DOPADO-700961 format. One record per residue (C-alpha): x, y, z. Coordinates in Angstrom, 3 decimals, padded with zeros to 6 digits. Example, Ala and Ser with C-alpha at 12.3 -4.5 7.8 and 13.67 -1.06 7.14 Angstrom:
# DOPADO-700961
x:y:z
012.300:-004.500:007.800;
013.670:-001.060:007.140;
END
This chain:
# DOPADO-700961
x:y:z
147.018:133.992:046.948;
144.784:136.315:048.932;
144.180:133.496:051.360;
147.889:133.057:051.985;
148.373:136.862:052.338;
145.362:136.784:055.055;
146.882:133.779:056.759;
150.114:135.643:057.135;
148.291:138.869:058.432;
146.266:136.884:060.912;
149.303:135.167:062.281;
151.268:138.424:062.299;
148.392:140.132:064.371;
148.286:137.137:066.809;
152.061:137.183:067.238;
151.876:140.947:067.843;
149.032:140.514:070.331;
150.964:137.764:072.342;
154.210:139.907:072.030;
152.598:143.086:073.367;
151.397:141.113:076.455;
154.640:139.244:077.114;
156.931:142.311:076.331;
154.733:144.570:078.288;
154.820:142.273:081.357;
158.607:142.066:081.242;
158.858:145.906:080.866;
156.367:146.517:083.621;
158.066:144.167:085.976;
161.486:145.845:085.078;
159.964:149.310:085.875;
158.550:148.084:089.042;
161.802:146.526:090.244;
163.839:149.623:089.400;
161.465:151.885:091.201;
161.323:149.498:094.191;
165.142:149.059:094.297;
165.397:152.880:093.885;
163.639:153.494:097.133;
160.367:154.588:095.567;
157.482:153.745:097.938;
155.997:150.347:097.352;
152.463:151.621:096.785;
153.608:153.854:093.813;
155.602:150.964:092.305;
152.789:148.574:092.572;
150.313:151.114:091.165;
152.615:151.714:088.212;
153.099:147.933:087.687;
149.293:147.316:087.543;
148.777:150.248:085.108;
151.539:149.258:082.782;
150.662:145.682:082.844;
147.038:146.500:082.142;
147.977:148.576:079.303;
149.891:145.861:077.748;
147.196:143.333:078.109;
144.739:145.825:076.538;
147.052:146.293:073.675;
147.483:142.611:073.113;
143.787:141.954:073.401;
143.189:144.594:070.595;
145.522:142.730:068.261;
143.954:139.328:069.129;
140.531:140.561:068.492;
141.412:142.005:065.082;
143.058:138.612:064.266;
139.856:136.840:065.240;
137.657:139.113:063.161;
139.753:138.790:060.057;
139.998:134.984:060.578;
136.242:134.604:060.807;
135.121:136.947:058.191;
137.724:136.026:055.558;
137.823:132.194:056.056;
135.119:130.726:058.191;
131.969:132.816:057.648;
129.342:130.457:059.029;
126.592:131.235:061.476;
128.233:129.180:064.149;
131.553:130.842:063.877;
130.135:134.349:063.729;
128.303:133.545:066.932;
131.323:132.249:068.511;
133.366:135.280:067.273;
130.580:137.449:068.949;
131.039:135.590:072.211;
134.831:136.065:072.093;
134.525:139.702:071.356;
131.978:140.269:074.062;
134.240:138.584:076.562;
137.286:140.470:075.554;
135.460:143.787:075.422;
134.289:143.211:079.015;
137.823:142.324:080.070;
138.976:145.449:078.249;
136.448:147.415:080.029;
137.379:146.070:083.388;
141.025:146.427:082.845;
140.506:150.146:081.794;
138.403:150.826:084.903;
141.168:149.207:087.140;
144.017:151.298:085.422;
142.210:154.668:085.542;
140.351:154.123:088.737;
137.042:155.560:087.424;
134.294:154.613:085.245;
134.418:155.922:081.649;
131.246:158.066:081.898;
132.380:159.536:085.143;
134.950:162.341:084.918;
136.304:161.945:088.433;
138.071:159.185:090.157;
136.104:156.821:092.235;
137.531:154.228:094.753;
136.746:150.844:093.046;
END
């Protein structure tokens, strides 16, 4: 019974992650088009699009990492799967870090913006 509940939780987290990315992309594009059609300068619209899209991807990645962790720890706890999970988490963490730097325009340990 617990296994079925965990299956449902993992599936729900994966759907939430994919949904966050897809919905975020659609909303970001809508905001971009509204601003662009509303005569807001293209650079401002583009920066907002990238920032909003990046945030939705970050949120989606967080849900997907949570699902992978639960799946590995609860169902498939072997050394091979733990190493695979570690690799996935490292790649997604690097991607999240790169997206965060891109969105904020600065390194996390630096208080001021840098041109990157």
